[in-house]
C-alpha positions as CSV (number, residue, x, y, z in Angstrom):
1,R,-3.5,10.5,2.6
2,V,-5.8,11.3,5.8
3,T,-4.2,13.3,8.8
4,K,-5.1,12.9,12.4
5,D,-7.5,16.0,11.8
6,L,-9.2,14.2,8.9
7,S,-7.8,16.5,6.3
8,C,-6.6,15.3,2.9
9,P,-3.5,17.2,2.1
10,G,-2.4,15.4,-1.0
11,L,-5.7,16.4,-2.9
12,F,-4.8,19.7,-4.3
13,E,-7.0,22.3,-6.3
14,N,-5.8,25.7,-7.5
15,G,-3.0,25.5,-5.4
16,K,-4.7,24.7,-2.2
17,T,-5.7,21.5,-0.2
18,P,-9.5,22.4,0.7
19,Y,-10.8,18.9,1.2
20,R,-11.5,16.9,4.3
21,I,-13.7,13.9,5.4
22,D,-14.5,15.0,9.0
23,T,-18.0,15.9,8.4
24,P,-21.1,14.9,6.4
25,Q,-20.8,18.1,4.5
26,A,-17.2,18.0,3.9
27,R,-17.5,14.5,2.3
28,K,-20.3,15.5,0.3
29,Q,-18.2,18.3,-1.2
30,L,-15.5,15.7,-1.6
31,R,-18.0,13.4,-3.5
32,R,-19.1,16.1,-5.6
33,K,-15.7,17.0,-6.9
34,L,-14.8,13.5,-7.5
35,A,-17.9,13.0,-9.6
36,E,-17.2,16.2,-11.5
37,K,-13.7,15.0,-12.3
38,K,-14.5,11.5,-13.0
39,K,-12.2,10.4,-10.4
40,S,-12.0,8.1,-7.6
41,I,-10.2,7.2,-4.5
42,A,-8.3,4.0,-4.5
43,A,-8.0,3.9,-0.4
44,F,-7.5,5.9,2.5
45,C,-4.0,6.0,3.7
46,A,-3.2,6.8,7.3
47,V,0.4,6.6,8.6
48,V,0.4,5.2,12.2
49,R,3.3,5.7,14.3
50,F,4.3,3.2,17.2
51,E,6.0,5.1,20.0
52,K,7.6,3.5,23.1
53,G,5.6,4.5,26.3
54,K,2.5,5.5,24.4
55,S,-0.6,3.6,23.9
56,D,-2.2,2.8,20.5
57,E,-5.6,4.1,21.6
58,A,-5.8,7.3,19.7
59,N,-4.5,5.5,16.7
60,V,-7.5,3.2,16.9
61,E,-9.8,6.2,17.5
62,W,-8.4,7.7,14.1
63,V,-8.8,4.5,12.3
64,E,-12.4,4.3,13.3
65,K,-13.1,8.1,12.2
66,I,-11.7,7.2,8.8
67,A,-13.7,4.0,8.5
68,K,-16.9,5.9,9.2
69,A,-16.1,8.6,6.6
70,A,-15.1,5.5,4.2
71,V,-18.3,4.1,4.2
72,D,-19.9,7.6,3.5
73,L,-17.6,7.8,0.5
74,D,-17.7,4.2,-0.8
75,R,-14.1,3.6,-0.1
76,P,-13.8,0.2,1.2
77,V,-10.1,0.0,1.8
78,I,-8.0,1.8,4.4
79,M,-4.2,1.3,4.3
80,L,-2.2,1.6,7.4
81,P,1.7,2.1,6.9
82,V,2.8,1.5,10.5
83,V,6.1,3.1,11.2
84,G,8.2,3.4,14.6
85,G,11.6,2.0,15.7
86,G,13.5,1.4,18.9
87,F,11.6,-1.9,19.4
88,S,13.1,-5.6,19.5
89,D,11.3,-7.9,17.1
90,E,9.6,-9.6,20.0
91,E,8.2,-6.3,21.5
92,F,7.2,-5.0,17.7
93,V,5.3,-8.3,17.1
94,K,3.4,-8.2,20.6
95,R,2.6,-4.4,19.9
96,A,1.5,-4.9,16.2
97,I,-0.9,-7.9,17.2
98,G,-2.3,-6.0,19.9
99,F,-3.1,-3.0,17.6
100,V,-4.5,-5.2,14.6
101,R,-6.8,-7.1,17.0
102,K,-8.2,-3.9,18.0
103,L,-9.0,-2.8,14.3
104,V,-11.0,-6.1,13.6
105,P,-14.2,-4.9,15.2
106,I,-13.9,-1.6,13.5
107,A,-13.5,-3.3,10.1
108,E,-16.5,-5.6,11.1
109,R,-18.8,-2.4,12.2
110,Y,-18.3,-0.4,9.0
111,G,-17.7,-3.2,6.4
112,V,-14.2,-1.9,5.3
113,Q,-11.1,-3.9,4.6
114,I,-8.0,-2.6,6.7
115,T,-4.5,-3.3,5.2
116,L,-1.1,-3.2,6.5
117,E,1.7,-2.1,4.1
118,N,4.9,-4.1,4.4
119,L,7.6,-1.2,4.7
120,G,10.6,-0.5,6.8
121,H,12.8,-2.5,9.3
122,Y,10.2,-4.6,10.6
123,W,7.2,-5.5,8.2
124,N,9.3,-6.7,5.2
125,R,10.6,-9.8,7.2
126,K,8.5,-12.9,7.2
127,E,9.1,-13.7,11.0
128,I,7.4,-10.2,11.6
129,L,4.9,-10.0,9.2
130,E,3.2,-13.5,9.0
131,P,2.5,-13.7,12.8
132,V,0.7,-10.5,12.8
133,L,-1.5,-11.2,9.6
134,K,-2.2,-14.6,11.0
135,A,-3.5,-13.2,14.4
136,V,-6.8,-11.6,12.6
137,P,-9.2,-12.6,9.8
138,T,-8.0,-11.5,6.6
139,D,-11.5,-10.3,5.6
140,R,-11.0,-7.7,8.1
141,V,-7.3,-6.8,8.4
142,A,-4.9,-8.1,5.8
143,L,-1.8,-7.0,3.8
144,A,-1.1,-4.0,1.4
145,L,1.5,-5.9,-0.6
146,D,4.5,-3.9,-1.8
147,I,6.8,-6.5,-3.1
148,T,9.4,-4.1,-4.1
149,N,9.6,-2.8,-0.5
150,M,11.0,-6.3,0.3
151,Y,13.6,-5.9,-2.3
152,W,14.3,-2.4,-0.8
153,F,14.9,-4.2,2.3
154,G,17.8,-6.2,0.9
155,H,16.1,-9.6,0.0
156,P,17.6,-11.3,-2.9
157,L,15.6,-11.0,-6.1
158,S,14.6,-14.7,-6.5
159,K,13.4,-14.7,-2.8
160,L,10.9,-12.4,-3.7
161,Y,8.6,-14.8,-5.4
162,D,8.6,-17.0,-2.6
163,L,7.8,-14.2,-0.3
164,A,5.0,-13.3,-2.7
165,A,3.6,-16.8,-3.0
166,T,3.7,-16.9,0.9
167,F,1.8,-13.8,1.7
168,A,-0.7,-13.7,-1.5
169,P,-3.4,-15.4,0.5
170,Y,-3.5,-12.4,2.6
171,V,-3.2,-9.7,0.0
172,R,-6.1,-7.2,-0.2
173,Y,-4.3,-4.3,-1.9
174,V,-1.3,-3.9,-4.1
175,H,1.4,-1.3,-4.8
176,V,3.5,-1.6,-8.1
177,K,6.9,0.0,-8.5
178,N,10.4,-1.4,-9.5
179,V,14.0,-0.9,-9.2
180,K,16.9,-1.9,-11.4
181,Y,20.1,-2.9,-9.3
182,P,23.5,-3.8,-10.9
183,E,23.4,-7.4,-11.6
184,E,26.0,-8.2,-9.2
185,K,23.7,-7.1,-6.3
186,R,20.3,-8.6,-7.4
187,E,21.0,-11.9,-5.8
188,V,22.7,-10.9,-2.5
189,Q,21.5,-9.6,0.9
190,R,22.0,-6.1,0.6
191,P,21.7,-3.4,3.3
192,E,18.2,-2.1,3.8
193,G,17.5,0.7,1.4
194,W,20.8,0.4,-0.3
195,Q,20.9,3.0,-3.2
196,Y,17.3,2.6,-3.8
197,G,16.7,6.3,-5.0
198,R,19.4,6.0,-7.4
199,Y,18.2,2.7,-9.0
200,A,14.3,3.1,-8.9
201,A,13.2,2.4,-12.2
202,P,10.0,2.3,-14.2
203,V,7.8,-0.8,-13.7
204,K,8.9,-2.4,-17.1
205,E,12.7,-1.7,-16.7
206,G,13.3,-3.0,-13.4
207,D,14.5,-6.3,-12.0
208,V,11.1,-7.5,-10.5
209,D,9.0,-9.5,-12.8
210,F,5.4,-8.3,-12.1
211,R,4.2,-10.8,-14.6
212,R,5.4,-13.7,-12.1
213,I,4.1,-11.3,-9.1
214,I,0.6,-10.8,-10.5
215,A,0.3,-14.4,-11.5
216,L,0.9,-15.4,-7.9
217,L,-1.7,-13.1,-6.6
218,R,-4.2,-14.2,-9.1
219,K,-3.6,-17.8,-8.5
220,A,-4.5,-16.9,-4.6
221,G,-7.7,-15.4,-5.8
222,Y,-6.7,-11.5,-5.7
223,C,-8.7,-9.6,-8.2
224,G,-8.3,-6.1,-6.4
225,D,-6.6,-2.8,-7.5
226,L,-3.0,-2.6,-8.7
227,T,-1.9,0.9,-7.5
228,L,1.0,2.5,-9.1
229,E,3.6,3.9,-6.9
230,D,6.5,4.8,-9.2
231,D,9.4,6.0,-7.3
232,S,11.5,6.7,-10.4
233,L,9.3,9.6,-11.5
234,G,11.6,12.2,-9.9
235,K,14.1,11.4,-12.5
236,F,11.8,12.5,-15.5
237,G,10.5,15.8,-16.5
238,A,6.7,16.2,-17.0
239,E,6.6,14.5,-20.3
240,G,8.8,12.0,-19.3
241,Q,6.6,11.2,-16.3
242,K,3.5,11.1,-18.6
243,R,5.4,8.5,-20.9
244,V,6.5,6.4,-17.9
245,L,2.9,6.3,-16.4
246,R,1.4,5.6,-19.8
247,E,4.1,2.9,-20.3
248,N,3.5,1.3,-16.7
249,V,-0.4,1.3,-17.3
250,Q,-0.2,-0.2,-20.6
251,L,2.1,-3.1,-19.3
252,L,-0.3,-3.7,-16.4
253,R,-3.3,-3.9,-18.7
254,E,-1.4,-6.4,-21.0
255,I,-0.6,-8.7,-17.9
256,I,-4.3,-8.4,-16.7
257,K,-5.5,-9.3,-20.1
258,I,-3.1,-12.4,-20.5
259,G,-4.1,-13.7,-17.0
260,S,-7.7,-13.1,-17.4
261,W,-7.8,-11.0,-14.4
262,S,-11.7,-10.6,-13.8
263,N,-13.5,-8.2,-11.9
264,I,-10.7,-5.6,-11.5
265,R,-12.1,-2.2,-11.2
266,E,-9.3,-0.1,-12.8
267,I,-5.6,0.5,-12.4
268,R,-4.9,3.5,-10.1
269,Y,-1.8,5.8,-9.7
270,N,-0.8,6.5,-6.1
271,R,2.0,9.0,-5.4
272,H,2.1,8.2,-1.6
273,R,5.6,6.8,-0.5
């Protein structure tokens, strides 16, 4: 996660967060530490907020600064969870299209892939998400798909696979997490976020069949990262968290192997929510 001042508050060392990406020296320090620890960054994440009465120019400038740093750090993906409320659907779509069109030349200039995460009230609906994605070339601005966010929104379980098939051609980044609702709640339209924290579950135990989801993505040509974002981890102690993460990774590796998922770099874990 990258803040407006280009610091990275999620990168801890000895209880401190010393890492930034705002200067060549700071990026060099981060590159050196990543190499030392044999770690890598899956994507930069910038949480953009739409505010009524304010333009998005500052957000566009912020994304461009991150794109410049991303090139220097060899990180090709910038993920944008775009939040903000109080808009009608029509207002939100218009605002979102105007914003993403300004991102296209940034992606072209720096050779990065910018992705929009489907989350919250607006982005988990086809009538909002589809026109925005259609307004820009997918090799510049596309989708960070979190299919479980669509389940969080309240869509019935069976509808998720149709939504995944619809949006698979736009996908350039993927989050993997799961939730296990009571059986009588799986195929009904639930309120947004209904009891999500209570029913969040490890990937292999939840309702969403990631064999089906990943097969749909693979059929559409996706062979990028699968980024674990397991919201059930808070239910477990340290050893339980390690076990769940190992099991999640094992499951995804099995799916990848069965599906001949070529060219995938690695499975990554991301605690950003």
